[in-house]
N, CA, C and O atoms as a CHARMM CRD file, in Angstrom:
* protein
*
  352
    1    1 MET  N     22.21100  16.36800  14.59600 PROA 1      0.00000
    2    1 MET  CA    22.85000  15.26200  14.61100 PROA 1      0.00000
    3    1 MET  C     24.23700  15.34200  13.66100 PROA 1      0.00000
    4    1 MET  O     24.32200  16.04200  12.65200 PROA 1      0.00000
    5    2 GLU  N     25.11600  14.63500  14.09800 PROA 2      0.00000
    6    2 GLU  CA    26.57000  14.57800  13.52700 PROA 2      0.00000
    7    2 GLU  C     26.40700  13.16500  12.93500 PROA 2      0.00000
    8    2 GLU  O     25.90900  12.22900  13.56100 PROA 2      0.00000
    9    3 LEU  N     26.94600  13.08100  11.46600 PROA 3      0.00000
   10    3 LEU  CA    26.81700  12.04000  10.31500 PROA 3      0.00000
   11    3 LEU  C     28.28300  11.43300  10.51000 PROA 3      0.00000
   12    3 LEU  O     29.22400  12.21300  10.36600 PROA 3      0.00000
   13    4 LYS  N     28.48300  10.41000  10.75300 PROA 4      0.00000
   14    4 LYS  CA    29.90700   9.68200  10.67000 PROA 4      0.00000
   15    4 LYS  C     30.11000  10.32500   8.85200 PROA 4      0.00000
   16    4 LYS  O     29.35900  10.71000   7.95600 PROA 4      0.00000
   17    5 PRO  N     31.90400  10.09000   9.10200 PROA 5      0.00000
   18    5 PRO  CA    31.97500  10.06300   7.32700 PROA 5      0.00000
   19    5 PRO  C     31.47400   8.44100   6.28300 PROA 5      0.00000
   20    5 PRO  O     31.28300   8.15000   5.10300 PROA 5      0.00000
   21    6 SER  N     31.45900   8.03400   7.09400 PROA 6      0.00000
   22    6 SER  CA    31.05400   6.45100   6.19200 PROA 6      0.00000
   23    6 SER  C     29.88800   6.68200   6.17900 PROA 6      0.00000
   24    6 SER  O     29.54500   6.53800   5.00500 PROA 6      0.00000
   25    7 THR  N     28.77900   7.04600   6.95400 PROA 7      0.00000
   26    7 THR  CA    27.42100   7.07700   6.98900 PROA 7      0.00000
   27    7 THR  C     27.12000   8.28800   5.78200 PROA 7      0.00000
   28    7 THR  O     26.15900   8.15300   5.02500 PROA 7      0.00000
   29    8 ALA  N     28.06000   9.50600   5.68400 PROA 8      0.00000
   30    8 ALA  CA    27.71100  10.21100   4.87000 PROA 8      0.00000
   31    8 ALA  C     27.82300   9.93500   3.43800 PROA 8      0.00000
   32    8 ALA  O     27.20200  10.45500   2.51100 PROA 8      0.00000
   33    9 ARG  N     28.87200   8.87700   3.41200 PROA 9      0.00000
   34    9 ARG  CA    28.84500   8.34000   1.90000 PROA 9      0.00000
   35    9 ARG  C     27.84600   7.23700   1.84100 PROA 9      0.00000
   36    9 ARG  O     27.07600   7.37700   0.89000 PROA 9      0.00000
   37   10 ILE  N     27.66200   6.34300   2.46000 PROA 10     0.00000
   38   10 ILE  CA    26.15000   5.80100   2.25000 PROA 10     0.00000
   39   10 ILE  C     25.13600   6.94100   1.90800 PROA 10     0.00000
   40   10 ILE  O     24.47600   6.90600   0.87000 PROA 10     0.00000
   41   11 LEU  N     25.07700   7.55700   2.46300 PROA 11     0.00000
   42   11 LEU  CA    23.82000   8.74100   2.26200 PROA 11     0.00000
   43   11 LEU  C     23.73000   8.86800   0.77900 PROA 11     0.00000
   44   11 LEU  O     22.87600   8.46500  -0.01100 PROA 11     0.00000
   45   12 ILE  N     25.00900   9.63800   0.58400 PROA 12     0.00000
   46   12 ILE  CA    25.20600  10.29500  -0.90200 PROA 12     0.00000
   47   12 ILE  C     25.24000   9.29800  -2.10900 PROA 12     0.00000
   48   12 ILE  O     25.27800   9.59600  -3.30200 PROA 12     0.00000
   49   13 PHE  N     25.21600   7.94200  -1.49800 PROA 13     0.00000
   50   13 PHE  CA    25.57400   6.73000  -3.03300 PROA 13     0.00000
   51   13 PHE  C     24.32200   6.60800  -3.22500 PROA 13     0.00000
   52   13 PHE  O     24.00400   6.41700  -4.39900 PROA 13     0.00000
   53   14 SER  N     23.01000   6.67900  -2.02300 PROA 14     0.00000
   54   14 SER  CA    21.79300   6.27000  -1.81400 PROA 14     0.00000
   55   14 SER  C     21.14500   7.02300  -3.06200 PROA 14     0.00000
   56   14 SER  O     20.52900   6.62500  -4.05100 PROA 14     0.00000
   57   15 ILE  N     21.62700   8.55200  -2.50000 PROA 15     0.00000
   58   15 ILE  CA    20.59600   9.39600  -3.19800 PROA 15     0.00000
   59   15 ILE  C     20.69600   9.41200  -4.85600 PROA 15     0.00000
   60   15 ILE  O     19.80000   9.52500  -5.69300 PROA 15     0.00000
   61   16 LYS  N     22.43000   9.22400  -5.03900 PROA 16     0.00000
   62   16 LYS  CA    22.61200   8.86400  -6.57700 PROA 16     0.00000
   63   16 LYS  C     21.95100   7.61200  -7.14000 PROA 16     0.00000
   64   16 LYS  O     21.38700   7.48800  -8.22700 PROA 16     0.00000
   65   17 GLU  N     22.15200   6.61800  -6.08200 PROA 17     0.00000
   66   17 GLU  CA    21.23500   5.46600  -7.11300 PROA 17     0.00000
   67   17 GLU  C     19.97100   5.67100  -6.96600 PROA 17     0.00000
   68   17 GLU  O     19.39600   4.62600  -7.26800 PROA 17     0.00000
   69   18 ASN  N     18.97100   6.75900  -6.55000 PROA 18     0.00000
   70   18 ASN  CA    17.78400   6.62200  -6.29600 PROA 18     0.00000
   71   18 ASN  C     17.43000   8.00400  -7.17600 PROA 18     0.00000
   72   18 ASN  O     16.27100   8.40900  -7.07800 PROA 18     0.00000
   73   19 SER  N     18.45100   8.82900  -8.11800 PROA 19     0.00000
   74   19 SER  CA    18.58100   9.92500  -8.54600 PROA 19     0.00000
   75   19 SER  C     17.22700   9.43700  -9.85600 PROA 19     0.00000
   76   19 SER  O     16.38200  10.23200 -10.26900 PROA 19     0.00000
   77   20 MET  N     17.29800   8.54700 -10.12200 PROA 20     0.00000
   78   20 MET  CA    15.87000   8.57600 -11.59200 PROA 20     0.00000
   79   20 MET  C     14.77200   8.33700 -11.06500 PROA 20     0.00000
   80   20 MET  O     13.82800   8.13000 -11.82700 PROA 20     0.00000
   81   21 GLY  N     14.57700   8.29500  -9.78900 PROA 21     0.00000
   82   21 GLY  CA    12.75800   8.01500  -9.22000 PROA 21     0.00000
   83   21 GLY  C     12.39700   6.75800  -9.54900 PROA 21     0.00000
   84   21 GLY  O     13.03200   5.85900 -10.10000 PROA 21     0.00000
   85   22 HSD  N     10.86300   6.83300  -8.97700 PROA 22     0.00000
   86   22 HSD  CA    10.06600   5.76900  -9.60200 PROA 22     0.00000
   87   22 HSD  C      8.99900   6.37300 -10.02700 PROA 22     0.00000
   88   22 HSD  O      8.77500   7.52800  -9.66600 PROA 22     0.00000
   89   23 VAL  N      8.18700   5.73100 -10.83100 PROA 23     0.00000
   90   23 VAL  CA     6.60600   6.35700 -11.39100 PROA 23     0.00000
   91   23 VAL  C      5.72300   5.15000 -11.01600 PROA 23     0.00000
   92   23 VAL  O      6.07600   3.97100 -11.05000 PROA 23     0.00000
   93   24 TYR  N      4.54000   5.62500 -10.66000 PROA 24     0.00000
   94   24 TYR  CA     3.76200   4.70700  -9.84400 PROA 24     0.00000
   95   24 TYR  C      2.40100   4.48100 -10.53700 PROA 24     0.00000
   96   24 TYR  O      1.96600   5.62400 -10.67400 PROA 24     0.00000
   97   25 LYS  N      1.58800   3.70800 -10.99600 PROA 25     0.00000
   98   25 LYS  CA     0.05000   3.79700 -10.73500 PROA 25     0.00000
   99   25 LYS  C     -0.56100   3.32400 -10.10400 PROA 25     0.00000
  100   25 LYS  O     -0.33200   2.18400  -9.69900 PROA 25     0.00000
  101   26 VAL  N     -1.79900   4.16300  -9.70200 PROA 26     0.00000
  102   26 VAL  CA    -2.40000   4.22900  -8.45900 PROA 26     0.00000
  103   26 VAL  C     -3.90900   3.40100  -8.72600 PROA 26     0.00000
  104   26 VAL  O     -4.21400   3.61900  -9.89800 PROA 26     0.00000
  105   27 VAL  N     -4.64200   2.79300  -8.25800 PROA 27     0.00000
  106   27 VAL  CA    -5.74100   2.30200  -8.42400 PROA 27     0.00000
  107   27 VAL  C     -6.23500   2.10100  -7.36200 PROA 27     0.00000
  108   27 VAL  O     -5.48900   1.68600  -6.47500 PROA 27     0.00000
  109   28 GLU  N     -7.76900   2.33800  -7.04000 PROA 28     0.00000
  110   28 GLU  CA    -8.44500   2.29300  -6.19500 PROA 28     0.00000
  111   28 GLU  C     -9.20000   0.88700  -5.62900 PROA 28     0.00000
  112   28 GLU  O     -9.77600   0.23700  -6.50100 PROA 28     0.00000
  113   29 LEU  N     -9.22300   0.64500  -4.99200 PROA 29     0.00000
  114   29 LEU  CA    -9.85800  -1.09200  -4.51100 PROA 29     0.00000
  115   29 LEU  C    -10.42600  -0.98000  -3.25900 PROA 29     0.00000
  116   29 LEU  O    -10.02200  -0.33500  -2.29200 PROA 29     0.00000
  117   30 VAL  N    -11.43800  -1.69800  -3.38200 PROA 30     0.00000
  118   30 VAL  CA   -12.33700  -1.71400  -2.15000 PROA 30     0.00000
  119   30 VAL  C    -12.26500  -3.45300  -1.53700 PROA 30     0.00000
  120   30 VAL  O    -12.79200  -4.29700  -2.26000 PROA 30     0.00000
  121   31 GLY  N    -11.79000  -3.78900  -0.58200 PROA 31     0.00000
  122   31 GLY  CA   -12.02100  -4.84800   0.18500 PROA 31     0.00000
  123   31 GLY  C    -13.06800  -4.94800   1.55900 PROA 31     0.00000
  124   31 GLY  O    -13.31600  -4.08300   2.39900 PROA 31     0.00000
  125   32 SER  N    -13.49800  -6.15100   1.45300 PROA 32     0.00000
  126   32 SER  CA   -14.77200  -6.29800   2.25400 PROA 32     0.00000
  127   32 SER  C    -14.12700  -7.70300   3.24200 PROA 32     0.00000
  128   32 SER  O    -13.19800  -8.41000   2.85200 PROA 32     0.00000
  129   33 SER  N    -14.83200  -7.88200   4.52200 PROA 33     0.00000
  130   33 SER  CA   -14.68800  -9.07700   5.60600 PROA 33     0.00000
  131   33 SER  C    -15.57800  -8.88500   6.46600 PROA 33     0.00000
  132   33 SER  O    -15.87200  -7.75000   6.83900 PROA 33     0.00000
  133   34 SER  N    -16.12000  -9.90800   6.89600 PROA 34     0.00000
  134   34 SER  CA   -17.01000  -9.97800   7.70600 PROA 34     0.00000
  135   34 SER  C    -15.83100 -10.67000   9.30200 PROA 34     0.00000
  136   34 SER  O    -16.39200 -10.92600  10.36800 PROA 34     0.00000
  137   35 THR  N    -14.79400 -10.79500   9.20000 PROA 35     0.00000
  138   35 THR  CA   -14.00900 -10.61900  10.00500 PROA 35     0.00000
  139   35 THR  C    -13.16300  -9.68600  10.89900 PROA 35     0.00000
  140   35 THR  O    -13.07500  -9.64700  12.12600 PROA 35     0.00000
  141   36 SER  N    -12.56900  -8.95100   9.94800 PROA 36     0.00000
  142   36 SER  CA   -11.53100  -7.47900  10.93100 PROA 36     0.00000
  143   36 SER  C    -10.93100  -6.96600   9.25000 PROA 36     0.00000
  144   36 SER  O    -10.69800  -7.38900   8.11700 PROA 36     0.00000
  145   37 ILE  N    -10.90800  -5.74100  10.12200 PROA 37     0.00000
  146   37 ILE  CA   -10.78700  -4.07200   8.95900 PROA 37     0.00000
  147   37 ILE  C     -9.29500  -4.86400   8.17100 PROA 37     0.00000
  148   37 ILE  O     -9.29100  -5.01500   6.94900 PROA 37     0.00000
  149   38 GLU  N     -7.96200  -5.36900   9.12500 PROA 38     0.00000
  150   38 GLU  CA    -7.26900  -5.86800   8.44500 PROA 38     0.00000
  151   38 GLU  C     -7.25300  -7.22300   7.57800 PROA 38     0.00000
  152   38 GLU  O     -6.39700  -7.37500   6.70600 PROA 38     0.00000
  153   39 ASP  N     -8.07000  -8.04600   7.80100 PROA 39     0.00000
  154   39 ASP  CA    -8.55200  -9.16600   6.85000 PROA 39     0.00000
  155   39 ASP  C     -9.29800  -8.40500   5.54400 PROA 39     0.00000
  156   39 ASP  O     -9.37300  -8.98600   4.46100 PROA 39     0.00000
  157   40 ALA  N     -9.71100  -7.37900   5.69700 PROA 40     0.00000
  158   40 ALA  CA   -10.53500  -6.44300   4.54100 PROA 40     0.00000
  159   40 ALA  C     -9.36600  -5.99500   3.30900 PROA 40     0.00000
  160   40 ALA  O     -9.52100  -5.89200   2.09200 PROA 40     0.00000
  161   41 ILE  N     -8.19900  -5.79000   4.13300 PROA 41     0.00000
  162   41 ILE  CA    -7.55400  -4.88600   3.38900 PROA 41     0.00000
  163   41 ILE  C     -6.44800  -6.06900   2.63500 PROA 41     0.00000
  164   41 ILE  O     -6.31000  -6.17800   1.41700 PROA 41     0.00000
  165   42 ASN  N     -5.84600  -6.75700   3.49400 PROA 42     0.00000
  166   42 ASN  CA    -5.54500  -8.55500   2.93800 PROA 42     0.00000
  167   42 ASN  C     -6.10100  -8.85000   1.62400 PROA 42     0.00000
  168   42 ASN  O     -5.48300  -8.90500   0.56100 PROA 42     0.00000
  169   43 THR  N     -7.54000  -9.06100   1.86000 PROA 43     0.00000
  170   43 THR  CA    -8.29700  -9.71100   0.70400 PROA 43     0.00000
  171   43 THR  C     -8.33000  -8.60700  -0.58000 PROA 43     0.00000
  172   43 THR  O     -8.20900  -9.07000  -1.71500 PROA 43     0.00000
  173   44 ALA  N     -8.43700  -7.65400  -0.46200 PROA 44     0.00000
  174   44 ALA  CA    -8.47200  -6.44200  -1.67800 PROA 44     0.00000
  175   44 ALA  C     -6.78000  -6.65900  -1.88400 PROA 44     0.00000
  176   44 ALA  O     -6.45200  -6.75900  -3.06700 PROA 44     0.00000
  177   45 ILE  N     -6.03000  -6.71600  -1.21000 PROA 45     0.00000
  178   45 ILE  CA    -4.52200  -6.83900  -2.17000 PROA 45     0.00000
  179   45 ILE  C     -4.30400  -7.88400  -2.51400 PROA 45     0.00000
  180   45 ILE  O     -4.02000  -7.85400  -3.71100 PROA 45     0.00000
  181   46 ALA  N     -4.25400  -9.47400  -1.86100 PROA 46     0.00000
  182   46 ALA  CA    -4.29400 -10.54900  -2.62200 PROA 46     0.00000
  183   46 ALA  C     -5.08200 -10.42400  -3.75100 PROA 46     0.00000
  184   46 ALA  O     -4.58000 -10.94000  -4.75000 PROA 46     0.00000
  185   47 ARG  N     -6.00100  -9.97800  -3.88100 PROA 47     0.00000
  186   47 ARG  CA    -7.17900 -10.07300  -5.33800 PROA 47     0.00000
  187   47 ARG  C     -6.27900  -9.24000  -6.22600 PROA 47     0.00000
  188   47 ARG  O     -5.74800  -9.93400  -7.09400 PROA 47     0.00000
  189   48 ALA  N     -6.03400  -8.28700  -6.25600 PROA 48     0.00000
  190   48 ALA  CA    -5.01800  -7.26900  -7.17400 PROA 48     0.00000
  191   48 ALA  C     -3.86400  -8.11000  -7.48500 PROA 48     0.00000
  192   48 ALA  O     -3.88400  -8.50000  -8.65200 PROA 48     0.00000
  193   49 SER  N     -2.87500  -8.50300  -6.80400 PROA 49     0.00000
  194   49 SER  CA    -1.91600  -8.87000  -7.15800 PROA 49     0.00000
  195   49 SER  C     -2.04300 -10.56100  -7.75800 PROA 49     0.00000
  196   49 SER  O     -1.09100 -11.34100  -7.78100 PROA 49     0.00000
  197   50 GLU  N     -3.26000 -10.83700  -8.15600 PROA 50     0.00000
  198   50 GLU  CA    -3.36100 -11.73700  -9.01800 PROA 50     0.00000
  199   50 GLU  C     -3.79700 -11.37900 -10.74000 PROA 50     0.00000
  200   50 GLU  O     -4.06800 -12.18000 -11.63500 PROA 50     0.00000
  201   51 THR  N     -3.74100  -9.90500 -10.77700 PROA 51     0.00000
  202   51 THR  CA    -3.89700  -9.08000 -12.25500 PROA 51     0.00000
  203   51 THR  C     -2.98100  -8.14900 -12.15200 PROA 51     0.00000
  204   51 THR  O     -2.87100  -7.48700 -13.18400 PROA 51     0.00000
  205   52 LEU  N     -2.08100  -7.76300 -11.05200 PROA 52     0.00000
  206   52 LEU  CA    -1.63200  -7.12100 -11.18200 PROA 52     0.00000
  207   52 LEU  C      0.16900  -7.20800 -10.79500 PROA 52     0.00000
  208   52 LEU  O      0.45500  -8.08400  -9.97900 PROA 52     0.00000
  209   53 ARG  N      1.20300  -6.45500 -11.27500 PROA 53     0.00000
  210   53 ARG  CA     2.43900  -6.83800 -10.58000 PROA 53     0.00000
  211   53 ARG  C      2.84700  -5.58500 -10.09900 PROA 53     0.00000
  212   53 ARG  O      2.16100  -4.56600 -10.17400 PROA 53     0.00000
  213   54 ASN  N      4.04600  -5.66800  -9.56900 PROA 54     0.00000
  214   54 ASN  CA     5.10800  -4.97500  -8.74000 PROA 54     0.00000
  215   54 ASN  C      4.20000  -3.87400  -7.86900 PROA 54     0.00000
  216   54 ASN  O      4.45900  -2.67100  -7.87800 PROA 54     0.00000
  217   55 LEU  N      3.07400  -4.47700  -7.09800 PROA 55     0.00000
  218   55 LEU  CA     2.51900  -3.94700  -6.09200 PROA 55     0.00000
  219   55 LEU  C      3.56100  -3.26900  -5.15300 PROA 55     0.00000
  220   55 LEU  O      4.46500  -4.08400  -4.96800 PROA 55     0.00000
  221   56 ARG  N      3.77600  -2.22600  -4.55400 PROA 56     0.00000
  222   56 ARG  CA     4.57400  -1.57500  -3.24500 PROA 56     0.00000
  223   56 ARG  C      4.21100  -1.04600  -2.50200 PROA 56     0.00000
  224   56 ARG  O      4.95600  -1.04600  -1.52200 PROA 56     0.00000
  225   57 TRP  N      2.87400  -0.21500  -2.34200 PROA 57     0.00000
  226   57 TRP  CA     2.61200   0.40900  -1.22500 PROA 57     0.00000
  227   57 TRP  C      0.89600   0.40800  -1.17800 PROA 57     0.00000
  228   57 TRP  O      0.22300  -0.01800  -2.11700 PROA 57     0.00000
  229   58 PHE  N      0.31700   0.95900   0.07800 PROA 58     0.00000
  230   58 PHE  CA    -1.13000   1.37300   0.26000 PROA 58     0.00000
  231   58 PHE  C     -1.31400   2.30700   1.01600 PROA 58     0.00000
  232   58 PHE  O     -0.45300   2.63200   1.83300 PROA 58     0.00000
  233   59 GLU  N     -2.36700   2.87400   0.91300 PROA 59     0.00000
  234   59 GLU  CA    -3.19300   3.97100   1.64100 PROA 59     0.00000
  235   59 GLU  C     -4.62300   3.52100   1.98200 PROA 59     0.00000
  236   59 GLU  O     -5.46900   3.35200   1.10300 PROA 59     0.00000
  237   60 VAL  N     -4.83500   3.35200   3.14800 PROA 60     0.00000
  238   60 VAL  CA    -6.22600   3.16900   4.00000 PROA 60     0.00000
  239   60 VAL  C     -7.21700   4.71600   3.35100 PROA 60     0.00000
  240   60 VAL  O     -6.69100   5.82100   3.47700 PROA 60     0.00000
  241   61 VAL  N     -8.38000   4.61200   2.80600 PROA 61     0.00000
  242   61 VAL  CA    -8.58600   5.86600   2.07900 PROA 61     0.00000
  243   61 VAL  C     -9.92500   5.94900   2.75300 PROA 61     0.00000
  244   61 VAL  O    -10.13200   7.11300   3.09700 PROA 61     0.00000
  245   62 HSD  N    -10.91100   5.13900   3.06800 PROA 62     0.00000
  246   62 HSD  CA   -12.22700   5.07500   3.89300 PROA 62     0.00000
  247   62 HSD  C    -12.28800   3.66300   4.50800 PROA 62     0.00000
  248   62 HSD  O    -12.20500   2.61400   3.86900 PROA 62     0.00000
  249   63 THR  N    -12.42200   3.76800   5.63700 PROA 63     0.00000
  250   63 THR  CA   -13.34600   2.22900   6.67200 PROA 63     0.00000
  251   63 THR  C    -14.57100   2.24000   6.86000 PROA 63     0.00000
  252   63 THR  O    -15.03700   3.26800   7.35100 PROA 63     0.00000
  253   64 ARG  N    -15.41800   1.20000   6.56300 PROA 64     0.00000
  254   64 ARG  CA   -16.98700   1.62700   6.62700 PROA 64     0.00000
  255   64 ARG  C    -17.16300   0.33900   7.56800 PROA 64     0.00000
  256   64 ARG  O    -16.39600  -0.60700   7.74700 PROA 64     0.00000
  257   65 GLY  N    -18.24400   0.57600   8.03000 PROA 65     0.00000
  258   65 GLY  CA   -18.99100  -1.45400   8.95500 PROA 65     0.00000
  259   65 GLY  C    -20.23500  -1.08500   8.42500 PROA 65     0.00000
  260   65 GLY  O    -20.65500   0.01300   8.06000 PROA 65     0.00000
  261   66 HSD  N    -20.86500  -2.44800   8.45300 PROA 66     0.00000
  262   66 HSD  CA   -22.22100  -2.40500   8.70700 PROA 66     0.00000
  263   66 HSD  C    -22.98400  -3.14300  10.33900 PROA 66     0.00000
  264   66 HSD  O    -22.28900  -3.94200  10.96600 PROA 66     0.00000
  265   67 ILE  N    -23.68300  -2.96200  10.60000 PROA 67     0.00000
  266   67 ILE  CA   -24.33000  -3.12700  12.18200 PROA 67     0.00000
  267   67 ILE  C    -25.72900  -3.80900  12.00700 PROA 67     0.00000
  268   67 ILE  O    -26.73300  -3.48500  11.37300 PROA 67     0.00000
  269   68 GLU  N    -25.47900  -4.66800  12.65400 PROA 68     0.00000
  270   68 GLU  CA   -27.13700  -5.22700  13.01900 PROA 68     0.00000
  271   68 GLU  C    -27.11700  -5.90700  14.42800 PROA 68     0.00000
  272   68 GLU  O    -26.39200  -6.84500  14.75600 PROA 68     0.00000
  273   69 GLU  N    -27.94800  -5.33200  15.12100 PROA 69     0.00000
  274   69 GLU  CA   -28.23900  -5.63500  15.99300 PROA 69     0.00000
  275   69 GLU  C    -27.78900  -5.38800  17.00400 PROA 69     0.00000
  276   69 GLU  O    -27.98800  -6.07900  18.00300 PROA 69     0.00000
  277   70 GLY  N    -26.93500  -4.13900  16.97600 PROA 70     0.00000
  278   70 GLY  CA   -25.72700  -3.87200  17.78200 PROA 70     0.00000
  279   70 GLY  C    -24.46300  -4.20100  17.73300 PROA 70     0.00000
  280   70 GLY  O    -23.65800  -3.49200  18.33700 PROA 70     0.00000
  281   71 GLN  N    -24.06000  -5.23900  17.07200 PROA 71     0.00000
  282   71 GLN  CA   -23.19800  -5.72900  16.46600 PROA 71     0.00000
  283   71 GLN  C    -22.71800  -5.56200  15.25700 PROA 71     0.00000
  284   71 GLN  O    -23.49700  -5.38100  14.32100 PROA 71     0.00000
  285   72 THR  N    -21.02200  -5.60000  15.02300 PROA 72     0.00000
  286   72 THR  CA   -20.52500  -5.18500  13.82700 PROA 72     0.00000
  287   72 THR  C    -19.84200  -6.38700  13.23900 PROA 72     0.00000
  288   72 THR  O    -18.82200  -7.03100  13.48500 PROA 72     0.00000
  289   73 VAL  N    -21.06100  -6.44100  12.14400 PROA 73     0.00000
  290   73 VAL  CA   -20.74100  -7.77500  11.07300 PROA 73     0.00000
  291   73 VAL  C    -20.10500  -7.96800   9.95200 PROA 73     0.00000
  292   73 VAL  O    -19.86500  -9.04900   9.41400 PROA 73     0.00000
  293   74 HSD  N    -19.71200  -6.46300   9.45000 PROA 74     0.00000
  294   74 HSD  CA   -19.00000  -6.48600   8.03500 PROA 74     0.00000
  295   74 HSD  C    -18.27000  -5.28400   7.99500 PROA 74     0.00000
  296   74 HSD  O    -18.90300  -4.25000   8.21000 PROA 74     0.00000
  297   75 PHE  N    -16.88400  -5.20300   7.72800 PROA 75     0.00000
  298   75 PHE  CA   -15.95400  -4.44700   7.16900 PROA 75     0.00000
  299   75 PHE  C    -15.81700  -4.02100   5.88900 PROA 75     0.00000
  300   75 PHE  O    -16.04400  -4.90900   5.06700 PROA 75     0.00000
  301   76 GLN  N    -15.48200  -2.81800   5.37800 PROA 76     0.00000
  302   76 GLN  CA   -15.17600  -2.81400   4.29800 PROA 76     0.00000
  303   76 GLN  C    -13.91300  -1.40800   3.83300 PROA 76     0.00000
  304   76 GLN  O    -14.37000  -0.27900   4.01000 PROA 76     0.00000
  305   77 VAL  N    -12.82100  -1.46000   3.42500 PROA 77     0.00000
  306   77 VAL  CA   -11.88800  -0.76500   3.73400 PROA 77     0.00000
  307   77 VAL  C    -11.50600  -0.23400   2.19400 PROA 77     0.00000
  308   77 VAL  O    -11.15000  -1.13800   1.43900 PROA 77     0.00000
  309   78 THR  N    -11.53100   0.99600   1.68000 PROA 78     0.00000
  310   78 THR  CA   -11.20600   1.51900   0.42200 PROA 78     0.00000
  311   78 THR  C     -9.57100   2.09500   0.86600 PROA 78     0.00000
  312   78 THR  O     -9.02400   2.76500   1.74200 PROA 78     0.00000
  313   79 LEU  N     -9.26500   1.38900  -0.29400 PROA 79     0.00000
  314   79 LEU  CA    -7.44500   1.50100  -0.64300 PROA 79     0.00000
  315   79 LEU  C     -6.85700   2.10400  -1.79200 PROA 79     0.00000
  316   79 LEU  O     -7.03400   1.68700  -2.93600 PROA 79     0.00000
  317   80 ARG  N     -6.09800   3.16700  -1.45900 PROA 80     0.00000
  318   80 ARG  CA    -5.31800   3.44500  -2.91400 PROA 80     0.00000
  319   80 ARG  C     -4.21500   2.40000  -3.03300 PROA 80     0.00000
  320   80 ARG  O     -3.78600   2.15900  -1.90400 PROA 80     0.00000
  321   81 VAL  N     -3.59400   1.69000  -3.96800 PROA 81     0.00000
  322   81 VAL  CA    -3.03400   0.91100  -3.95700 PROA 81     0.00000
  323   81 VAL  C     -1.60700   1.38000  -4.99400 PROA 81     0.00000
  324   81 VAL  O     -2.03100   1.86800  -6.04200 PROA 81     0.00000
  325   82 GLY  N     -0.30000   1.35200  -4.95300 PROA 82     0.00000
  326   82 GLY  CA     0.51700   2.03400  -6.05500 PROA 82     0.00000
  327   82 GLY  C      1.26300   0.83800  -6.22400 PROA 82     0.00000
  328   82 GLY  O      1.65100   0.29500  -5.18900 PROA 82     0.00000
  329   83 PHE  N      1.57800   0.25000  -7.44600 PROA 83     0.00000
  330   83 PHE  CA     2.13300  -0.06000  -8.33700 PROA 83     0.00000
  331   83 PHE  C      3.46400   0.53500  -9.26400 PROA 83     0.00000
  332   83 PHE  O      3.37400   1.61100  -9.85600 PROA 83     0.00000
  333   84 THR  N      4.68400  -0.29600  -9.30800 PROA 84     0.00000
  334   84 THR  CA     5.71900   0.33100 -10.39900 PROA 84     0.00000
  335   84 THR  C      5.44700   0.13300 -12.00200 PROA 84     0.00000
  336   84 THR  O      5.47300  -1.02600 -12.41600 PROA 84     0.00000
  337   85 LEU  N      5.27300   0.84900 -12.62700 PROA 85     0.00000
  338   85 LEU  CA     5.07300   0.81200 -13.74400 PROA 85     0.00000
  339   85 LEU  C      6.52500   0.13700 -14.39300 PROA 85     0.00000
  340   85 LEU  O      7.58700   0.53400 -13.91300 PROA 85     0.00000
  341   86 GLU  N      6.54600  -0.97700 -15.58700 PROA 86     0.00000
  342   86 GLU  CA     7.70700  -1.72500 -15.94800 PROA 86     0.00000
  343   86 GLU  C      8.11800  -0.99500 -17.09200 PROA 86     0.00000
  344   86 GLU  O      7.48100  -0.17200 -17.75000 PROA 86     0.00000
  345   87 GLU  N      9.71300  -1.57400 -17.28900 PROA 87     0.00000
  346   87 GLU  CA    10.25000  -0.34500 -18.19700 PROA 87     0.00000
  347   87 GLU  C      9.69000  -0.74600 -19.66500 PROA 87     0.00000
  348   87 GLU  O      9.24800  -1.87800 -19.86300 PROA 87     0.00000
  349   88 ALA  N      9.72700   0.14400 -20.58500 PROA 88     0.00000
  350   88 ALA  CA     9.20200   0.03900 -21.98400 PROA 88     0.00000
  351   88 ALA  C     10.29100  -1.01600 -23.07500 PROA 88     0.00000
  352   88 ALA  O      9.99200  -1.19800 -24.25500 PROA 88     0.00000
């Protein structure tokens, strides 16, 4: 892939802008829902955002469910959530 000169300047500028990087704190959360896996994830993130600031990303670590009489009745999702630390 050949980069156009203007694109190359943008990439170099971006690298310089991000040269300090970010530091993240990671917490583990478990969300649950009787509706869906997505709802379990959203429930965990919404609750965490009530007490944590600067949430930036999440990773699904485990997904589990509860079965009754051949039907899925409950979802449980374990997440690792990263947030940026505030400046001192």
